[in-house]
DRENGUMI-510741 format. One record per residue (C-alpha): residue in three letters; x, y, z. Coordinates in pm, whole numbers. Layout:
// residues N
[pt ALA; [X; Y; Z]] ...
// end
This chain:
// residues 149
[pt UNK; [7582; 8554; 10355]] [pt UNK; [7603; 8215; 10525]] [pt UNK; [7685; 8203; 10895]] [pt UNK; [7716; 7828; 10934]] [pt UNK; [7561; 7660; 11236]] [pt UNK; [7782; 7359; 11166]] [pt UNK; [8100; 7311; 11366]] [pt UNK; [8389; 7474; 11177]] [pt UNK; [8576; 7140; 11155]] [pt UNK; [8302; 7024; 10915]] [pt UNK; [8356; 7312; 10673]] [pt UNK; [8574; 7263; 10368]] [pt UNK; [8840; 7523; 10292]] [pt UNK; [8612; 7742; 10080]] [pt UNK; [8329; 7741; 10337]] [pt UNK; [8564; 7818; 10625]] [pt UNK; [8729; 8111; 10448]] [pt UNK; [8401; 8248; 10312]] [pt UNK; [8245; 8203; 10657]] [pt UNK; [8521; 8415; 10811]] [pt UNK; [8474; 8695; 10556]] [pt UNK; [8097; 8688; 10580]] [pt UNK; [8100; 8686; 10959]] [pt UNK; [8332; 8987; 10959]] [pt UNK; [8070; 9161; 10744]] [pt UNK; [7797; 9049; 10987]] [pt UNK; [8004; 9191; 11275]] [pt UNK; [8025; 9523; 11090]] [pt UNK; [7648; 9522; 11038]] [pt UNK; [7582; 9448; 11407]] [pt UNK; [7823; 9726; 11506]] [pt UNK; [7629; 9972; 11291]] [pt UNK; [7915; 10016; 11044]] [pt UNK; [7723; 9954; 10723]] [pt UNK; [7389; 10036; 10566]] [pt UNK; [7362; 9710; 10373]] [pt UNK; [7259; 9367; 10499]] [pt UNK; [7090; 9516; 10805]] [pt UNK; [6785; 9291; 10766]] [pt UNK; [6967; 8978; 10661]] [pt UNK; [6793; 8674; 10815]] [pt UNK; [7123; 8510; 10916]] [pt UNK; [7168; 8789; 11173]] [pt UNK; [6843; 8711; 11355]] [pt UNK; [6995; 8477; 11612]] [pt UNK; [7281; 8716; 11690]] [pt UNK; [7045; 9010; 11731]] [pt UNK; [6835; 8801; 11971]] [pt UNK; [7141; 8739; 12191]] [pt UNK; [7169; 8966; 12500]] [pt UNK; [7517; 9074; 12379]] [pt UNK; [7515; 9057; 11995]] [pt UNK; [7872; 9181; 11945]] [pt UNK; [8005; 8941; 12208]] [pt UNK; [7818; 8658; 12038]] [pt UNK; [7944; 8735; 11689]] [pt UNK; [8294; 8781; 11834]] [pt UNK; [8278; 8440; 12002]] [pt UNK; [8152; 8291; 11675]] [pt UNK; [8453; 8441; 11496]] [pt UNK; [8685; 8298; 11763]] [pt UNK; [8546; 7952; 11686]] [pt UNK; [8617; 7996; 11314]] [pt UNK; [8963; 8130; 11386]] [pt UNK; [9050; 7836; 11613]] [pt UNK; [8968; 7591; 11335]] [pt UNK; [9156; 7796; 11078]] [pt UNK; [9462; 7805; 11304]] [pt UNK; [9445; 7427; 11352]] [pt UNK; [9458; 7393; 10972]] [pt UNK; [9754; 7628; 10937]] [pt UNK; [9562; 7933; 10811]] [pt UNK; [9621; 8278; 10956]] [pt UNK; [9295; 8459; 11031]] [pt UNK; [9367; 8801; 11181]] [pt UNK; [9234; 8803; 11539]] [pt UNK; [9262; 9183; 11555]] [pt UNK; [8958; 9201; 11323]] [pt UNK; [8738; 9062; 11601]] [pt UNK; [8587; 9364; 11777]] [pt UNK; [8482; 9185; 12097]] [pt UNK; [8551; 8952; 12263]] [pt UNK; [8870; 8858; 12085]] [pt UNK; [9028; 8607; 12321]] [pt UNK; [8968; 8230; 12291]] [pt UNK; [8819; 8203; 12642]] [pt UNK; [8532; 8426; 12523]] [pt UNK; [8398; 8143; 12312]] [pt UNK; [8305; 7945; 12622]] [pt UNK; [8217; 8245; 12839]] [pt UNK; [7951; 8377; 12600]] [pt UNK; [7591; 8261; 12651]] [pt UNK; [7519; 7990; 12392]] [pt UNK; [7272; 8036; 12109]] [pt UNK; [7025; 7753; 12044]] [pt UNK; [7018; 7586; 11702]] [pt UNK; [6775; 7318; 11595]] [pt UNK; [6868; 6972; 11475]] [pt UNK; [6665; 7045; 11162]] [pt UNK; [6879; 7351; 11089]] [pt UNK; [7199; 7152; 11129]] [pt UNK; [7071; 6878; 10898]] [pt UNK; [6959; 7140; 10643]] [pt UNK; [7301; 7306; 10646]] [pt UNK; [7481; 6973; 10620]] [pt UNK; [7281; 6892; 10305]] [pt UNK; [7364; 7241; 10170]] [pt UNK; [7735; 7190; 10243]] [pt UNK; [7725; 6849; 10073]] [pt UNK; [7585; 7005; 9754]] [pt UNK; [7859; 7269; 9758]] [pt UNK; [8135; 7015; 9819]] [pt UNK; [8017; 6784; 9539]] [pt UNK; [8132; 7044; 9288]] [pt UNK; [8430; 7212; 9452]] [pt UNK; [8586; 6960; 9690]] [pt UNK; [8443; 6608; 9650]] [pt UNK; [8724; 6463; 9862]] [pt UNK; [8578; 6652; 10161]] [pt UNK; [8249; 6459; 10142]] [pt UNK; [8396; 6156; 10318]] [pt UNK; [8470; 6373; 10625]] [pt UNK; [8105; 6473; 10665]] [pt UNK; [7859; 6286; 10888]] [pt UNK; [7633; 6028; 10726]] [pt UNK; [7282; 6117; 10616]] [pt UNK; [7044; 6103; 10911]] [pt UNK; [7321; 6180; 11160]] [pt UNK; [7287; 6515; 11339]] [pt UNK; [7613; 6703; 11275]] [pt UNK; [7807; 6887; 11543]] [pt UNK; [7721; 7253; 11597]] [pt UNK; [7956; 7550; 11617]] [pt UNK; [8091; 7567; 11977]] [pt UNK; [7890; 7887; 12045]] [pt UNK; [7568; 7706; 11961]] [pt UNK; [7374; 7452; 12162]] [pt UNK; [7168; 7191; 11980]] [pt UNK; [6796; 7163; 12053]] [pt UNK; [6531; 6948; 11885]] [pt UNK; [6333; 7112; 11608]] [pt UNK; [6279; 7180; 11240]] [pt UNK; [6473; 7419; 11018]] [pt UNK; [6497; 7763; 11183]] [pt UNK; [6225; 8014; 11089]] [pt UNK; [6485; 8266; 10970]] [pt UNK; [6636; 8024; 10714]] [pt UNK; [6566; 8117; 10353]] [pt UNK; [6475; 7808; 10153]] 
// end
């Protein structure tokens, strides 16, 4: 499961679609609808949020907005709460470190080298801090403690 901290516009097609599916699974875990993945480290930041289901819903809204801009149809009815686009900006932001964003950008680069090398030119240059998902707010720091390396 990879819940990207990167802004969805940075994700290639495969990462955006997989991110949607995996975040729907994360939403199900947070809602208590599954026995698996309950201790997955990617869920740490959502569990720490005062309203975890609102946060994961707002995260999904951000993915859906990018998918819609690209002409994909992600089903908004699958978002439990909050499902409307205004929720993305009304939900308390989650901090993400610059180190985490740089780590994920390097990870995305490695993935794109094999599956979509044409996407590499759209990604920020090495050493440049990439944009974060709209739900997240960038703070200085190293790779997040919950990241599995």
